[in-house]
C-alpha positions as CSV (number, residue, x, y, z in Angstrom):
1,X,0.0,0.0,0.0
2,X,2.9,2.4,0.8
3,X,4.3,2.0,-2.8
4,X,0.9,2.5,-4.4
5,X,0.4,5.7,-2.3
6,X,3.9,6.9,-3.1
7,X,3.1,6.3,-6.8
8,X,0.0,8.4,-6.5
9,X,-2.4,5.5,-7.2
10,X,-4.2,5.4,-3.9
11,X,-5.0,7.9,-1.1
12,X,-5.5,7.2,2.6
13,X,-8.3,8.9,4.5
14,X,-8.8,8.6,8.2
15,X,-12.2,7.3,9.2
16,X,-14.1,10.1,11.0
17,X,-15.9,7.6,13.3
18,X,-13.1,5.2,14.2
19,X,-9.6,6.5,14.7
20,X,-8.3,2.9,14.2
21,X,-9.5,2.8,10.6
22,X,-7.9,4.3,7.6
23,X,-9.9,4.2,4.3
24,X,-8.0,3.6,1.1
25,X,-9.3,4.7,-2.3
26,X,-8.1,5.0,-5.8
27,X,-6.9,8.3,-7.1
28,X,-7.7,9.5,-10.7
29,X,-4.3,8.1,-11.7
30,X,-5.2,4.8,-10.0
31,X,-8.6,4.6,-11.7
32,X,-6.9,5.2,-15.2
33,X,-4.4,2.4,-14.5
34,X,-7.1,0.0,-13.3
35,X,-9.2,0.7,-16.4
36,X,-6.3,0.2,-18.8
37,X,-5.2,-3.0,-17.0
38,X,-8.7,-4.3,-17.0
39,X,-8.9,-3.9,-20.8
40,X,-5.5,-5.5,-21.3
41,X,-6.6,-8.4,-19.0
42,X,-9.8,-9.0,-20.9
43,X,-7.9,-9.0,-24.2
44,X,-5.6,-11.7,-22.8
45,X,-8.6,-13.7,-21.6
46,X,-10.2,-13.6,-25.0
47,X,-7.0,-14.8,-26.6
48,X,-6.8,-17.6,-24.1
49,X,-10.4,-18.5,-24.8
50,X,-9.6,-18.7,-28.5
51,X,-6.6,-20.9,-27.8
52,X,-8.8,-23.2,-25.6
53,X,-11.3,-23.4,-28.4
54,X,-8.6,-24.8,-30.6
55,X,-8.1,-27.6,-28.0
56,X,-11.8,-28.1,-27.3
57,X,-13.9,-26.8,-30.2
58,X,-17.1,-25.0,-29.2
59,X,-16.3,-24.4,-25.5
60,X,-14.7,-20.9,-25.8
61,X,-18.0,-19.3,-26.7
62,X,-19.4,-19.9,-23.2
63,X,-16.8,-17.6,-21.7
64,X,-17.4,-14.7,-24.0
65,X,-19.4,-11.8,-22.5
């Protein structure tokens, strides 16, 4: 968490009701990174599904969204 905060990806906010709790949320930079990684991850999953379809024809379609 420290490295993500240092990189500007998350921000810590003290909980107003409980001093023991620190809330963590994504910054705009963190949101952009998660969005781009999600798209890249989905592209990899679709490629994997196509490869699996070569091994077991007709099964990859059940994993497409």
